[in-house]
N, C-alpha and C positions, 0 to 999 in steps of 0.2 A: 506495501500500499501507500502510496507515493507520500501522503501525511501522516507523520506518527502521530499526531494529535486523533486520526480518527479512531483507531482500536478503543484505547481509553473511554473518548467519550462516547463511543456507543454504546460501552459495558454500564457507562456511567449511568446514561440516558435509560438504560434497560433496567437496572437497579432502583431508579426512582419509580418507574412504571410497579414495578413489582413492590416495592414498599407498600403504596398506594394501597394492590389489591389484597397482600395478605395482611394488610392491617385492617383492610373492610372485613375480612371473615372473620377473624380475630373479634373485632367488637361486633358484627352481627350477633354472634353466637351469644357474648354477653347482655349485649342491651336486650336480644330478645328473650331472653330469661330473666332480666330486670322487669322487662316488661308483662313476663305471665304467661310467656309461650313455654311448652313442653322443651327438653332437649332431645327430644326426637324431631321435633317439628323444627328444630332450628337446623338439625345433623341433615334432614332430609331435601334442604335446600343448598347445604354444602355439598350435599352426596350427587344431587342432581345437578350442581353448577360442575360438577367433573363427568357426572355418566352421560347426559343430554351431550355435552360438547364432544367427548370420548366417541358418540357413535356420530356424529355431523362428520368430525375428523377422521373417525374411520372410512367412511365412504368417501367424502370430499377432499380429504387433508393430500392426497398428491393434487390436487390443483394449481398449490401452491408452487410447485416447480414450474407451473407454466406463466406465472405471472411476477411481474417485478415486485422484486423482495422490500426493498426501500420502502417503494410508493405503497404496498399493501398493509406495513407499519403502520405507516403516517395515517392512512383512512380508518383503519380499525380502529386506533387509538383516539382518534376522533369522536367515532361513532359512540365506542364506549363513555365516552366524555359525558357524552349526550343523555346517554340511556342513565347515567349515574345522577343527572337532574331530576330524571324522571322517577328514581330510586327515592331522592331526597322530596320529590314532591308527595311521593306516597307514605313514607314513615309517617305514623301518628301515634308513638306506643305500641296497648294493648289494641288499638283499635283501627290499627295498620290492615288494609283487604289481604290478608295472608297470600291468596292465588296467585294475585295480581304482581305484588311485592315480589314471590318468588317465580312468577313469571319473565319479569322484566331483568332479576337477577341472573335468572338461568341464561337467555337471550344474549345479555351482554358479556359473561363468561364463555358461550361458544364463539363469538365473535372473538373474541382477546385468543384461546386456543387456537383456534382456525389459523392464527398468522404466525403461531409458533413455530412449525417449519421456514416460513419466509425469516423468522431470526436466524435460524442454527442456518439456513444457505448464506447469510450474512459473514455469520463465522466462520463456516467454511472459504467464502470469499477472500475476508481478509488474513488469511492464515495460508501458509507454504504447504508444501506436500511435503509427506515425510509423519511420523506418528511425533516426533517431540514438538512440533509447531501444533499438529490437531488438538492434542492432550492439553497443551494447553491453553489452546481455546475454548476446549471444552470445559474446562473446569473453570476457566473466567465467565463463562456462560452459566454455569450450576451456580457459581460465587454469586451474577450479578441476579438470578431469578430466587433460586432458595435461600441462598446467602442474605438477600432481602429480609427473612424473618428474622434477624440480630436486631436488625434496625425496627422493624415492623412490631417485632413482639416490644421492646421497649415504647414505641411512639401509642400501639392500642393499649398497653398498659398504663399510660398517663391519661389517653382518652377516656378508657374505662372507669379511672378511680376520678377524674377532674372533669369531665368534659361531659358530650354528647353524642349520641349516634349522629345526628346530623353532621357534627364537625368531620367525623370520620369520613362520611360520605363525600363531602366538599373536599377534603384532603386528597380522597381517593382519584375523584372529579380532575383535580389539577393536575395531578401526577402523569395523568393519562394524556393531558392537551402537552406539557413540559417534553414528553415523550416524544411525542408527536412532531411538534416545532422542532427539536433536537435533530433526530431520524430526518427530517425534511431537509435542513440544512448540510448536512454530511453527506460528502461525495462519493458514495457507495455506487459500484457500478450497479444495475439494475439488470441484471441479466438474467435472459430468458429461455426456456428449452421448448419451442415448436414440437420438437418431435417426439416429446412425452404426450401428446394430445391421441397417441395411439395405445396409451398402457393403461390396463381395465385397473378400475377401482381396489379390487383385491390382490392387486400385481405386488404394490407396497410392502404389505405383510407378508410373503414369498422374499422380496428383496430384504428383508429386515434379517430372516431368517439363512438367506443365502449370504450376505459380506461376512458374517461371522455368528453359524450359529450358536457358538459357546457364549460368545458375551449377552447374546438376543433371551438365552434359555435363565443364564442366570440374574438377568435384568427382570423377567417373570417371578423367578424366586424371591426374588428381592422386594418387589410389591407386594407378594403377600405376605410376607415377613412384617412387611408396615404398612399394611391395610388398616383403614381407621385411625389413622396419627392423629387428626384434632381434635376426635371424638374420644381416643382415648387422651387425651392431654387434659379436654374438658373434665371426662371422668375423674381422673385423680385430682384434680383440682378442686373439685367438689363444688361447696358453695361461692368459694372464692376464685371469681374466675379469671382475677387480674396475675393468679397464679400460672395459669395456662399460655397468658400472653408471655411468661417469664420463660417455661419450658419451651416454647417458640423462640423466645432471643435465644434459647442455650442453644436449641435447633439451629440458628443460624451464626454461632459461634463456630459450632461443629463441622459446619459448610466452608467456613474459612480457614480451621484449623488444620482440616483434610486436606484441602487442596494447595496450602501450603509442603502439608508433610508429604503430599504425593509427587511433590517435584524436586524429594530429596531422596537420599536412600531408603528411604520405606518400603520405594515401590518394587527393590528386589526381594519383600520379603512378600511370601504366597497368599493367597486371601484368607485361608481357612482362618487364622488367626481373629482376622477383622469380624468375622461371621459367628464365631465363639463369643466374643466380647459384645457384638450385638444382642446374643443370646443372654447371656449372663445378666447382662442389665436389665432386659424385662423382666427376669425374674426377682431382681434385686426389686424394681420398681412393684409387681405385683405384691411382694410380701411388705416391704416397708415405703410404699408410697402415699404422697398426703401432699397436702397443701404447706411445704417446708422447702429449704435449703436444699436438706439431702436431695430429694428428689429430683432438684434443677440439676445436682451433680449426676445423680443416676440416668436421668434423660438423656445431658450431655455424653455421657459414654454410649449411650444406646446410638445415638445420630452422629457419633464421630465414626463407630464401628460404621455404620449405613453409610458414610458420607466417602468414607475411605475405598468402599465397596465400590457404592454407586460412578466415582468420579474415575475411577478403574475400567469401567464396565462403558464409559461415554468416551473416553481417550480410543477405545478399540473402534468403538463401532462408528463415530466419527471419521477415524482414519480411513477405513476399509469401505466407506463407503463413498462411491463417486459424486460430485458437484451436483450433476445433474438426476441424482437419484434421493439426496439427503431430505428434501421436503418432503417426499413421500415416506421415506423410510422413517421420517422423527415422527411423522404423525400416525404410521404405524403404531411404533414405538409409545407412544404417548398413547394411544388408546389404549392399549392394553394395559398398561401402566394403569393410567386413571379408572378403566372401567375396574379394574381389581382394588385399586385405593377408594374409590367413590362406594362400591359397594359396601367395602368396610366401616366407612362412615357412617351410613345405616345401621347396620348389624351391629355396632358397638352403642349407638345411641339405644337400639332396641334393647337387645339385651342387659344394657347396665342394671338396671331392677331386678335381674335374676340370676345374673352370674356373678360371682364374687370376685373381685380386684384381682385376688391371687389367682384363682382358676384361670382367667382370661392370662395373667404373666408367666402360668408353668405353660399352656399351649404354645403359646408366640414361643418360647426358649424352646419346646421342644422340635418346634418348626424348623427354625433356623441354626439349634445345634446338631442338626440331622446333616441338613446341606454343607455345614463345616466341617463335619467328619467325614463327609464323604470327599470333598473338594482335597481335604487332606489324604485320605486314601487314595485318590485317584491320581497323585501329585507324585510318580516315582523316577520319574526323566527328569522334568524340565526344574533344574531347583536353583536356579540364576537368569539373572536376568538377559534374554535372547539377542542375538547379532542385532537386531534392530533398535536395542536397548528399550525395548518393549516392559511393561510392568506386567509380571505374571498374574494368571491367575489362582 
């Protein structure tokens, strides 16, 4: 890229937009509970905000390979800001028209998720060829999107304690506008792929498992282990939902910490210990979790293990996927991941009153531990970084 400032500014603007969206979701659950809605009603919106967009992206996500990525992001961000204004108009505490509010929230989420392929395509365009550069950009993209939880958690905690849901909605809308303006001004090539018009909607799923099948399978298993993350945080926090925001902030710290760690000698270590760390953390949360700082530490350990694995998976997938297929593969990956995660939000919210927390912790521990043991048992040959200096599974 000719301009050295383009890359950091792109990730900064993406970070800003992500902070707004994530803080909105945290505040939505907290303020809906304050207004008298049930946890299941709040997590239902959260789940549908992921499930419905995942279906849409699963069918039409490959279209992002046909569209100019920069312009797509700009248009989506501005429309999302307009829909945020509609949410602001509809919100009226316990008198809020639930179905209409949920419908607008889901529609907005569908648009935002649709342009994920365009965002990832931009990261591919500004990176160099080879694992080193692609892995670096994949990690920075994760930091800018999911690492935003560090800042979103702190902001949401302040809004929940000292302000209102209306303020959270306005803040979210402003971040959409700011990101749209910045992306519009960046000199990023709007590359299009007219040859992709011949691809069928299901081609992206086979592409996902074609370019790196091991990474794709581990991606799904990891999503199963993390399903229902936000509802799980809300459940552990209990009546004081400001702790759920702190758990999310810890999640963001883990994203950044894991990103820097994965760029060090740590990538020479196989992934199995990180799976085991993830599982043990779930076990500790299940038995000792609550609205306290010890739980924040447990959540950090859990999310650190998760992101050490996911950064690695993302680097492999981005490196092995051709630029002309990256939008479709990203949408396929996101669809599978979001379907699993969103179903988890609904399930965790639904069984919270019947299933003890320690039972859920044990179940999650057993799932993750089985994957970690399997990977450890299968790694009998590759013990060091390979000739391409890739991180190992």
